[in-house]
C-alpha positions, 0 to 999 in steps of 0.5 A: 844872581837870584833874579836871573835864576828866577827868570831862567826857571820861568823861561826854561822850566816853568813846570819841571823840577829845578835845582839851584846850587849855591855856595852856602847854607845861608845862601840856600835860604836867601835864594829860596826867599828871593825866589818866593819874593819874585814869584809873589811879585808876579802874583804867583806865590804858589806857582811851585806847589804841586800838592793838595792842602792836606798833603802840604799840612802833613809835610809841614807838620813833620818839618823841624827847621822853621826856614824850611817850613816857610819855603815849602809852603811855596813849593821850594825846598832847601837841602843842606848839611845844616838840616836834620836828616829827616828834613833832608829826606822829606825835601828829597821825597817831595822833590822826586815826587814832584810835589815841590818844583824848586830845590836849593842846595848848599852842598854837594849834589844830592844823591837823588839827582840823576840827569840835570840841565845845568844853567850857568847864567849864559847857557844850558847843558845836560850833565851826565847821569849819576846812577 
């Protein structure tokens, strides 16, 4: 399902923030790594990064989870219960500020989400606001 998710990002939201919801912490990491691989295959490995090298260096300097540190370098954040609170808050901040474009979540909808477009593999719809 990761290849269709990457294709949907490229088709429907090539420059806007995207959240990808998956079933588990492990799947969050695997999905992020697959999206990185697909972007690299398209010769656009940093397509989802929207911050300077200095900002990236500062963000990576405080990340505790090694997998998150790796995915953030490519503009992809992970958000799940296995991360420490500081790492989750950093991902939320970077996503809301549009410093990273793709967020993967393996838990209930993060609190920073308002209105989102939902893609179920076949169609797209706007969800209701959570605020």
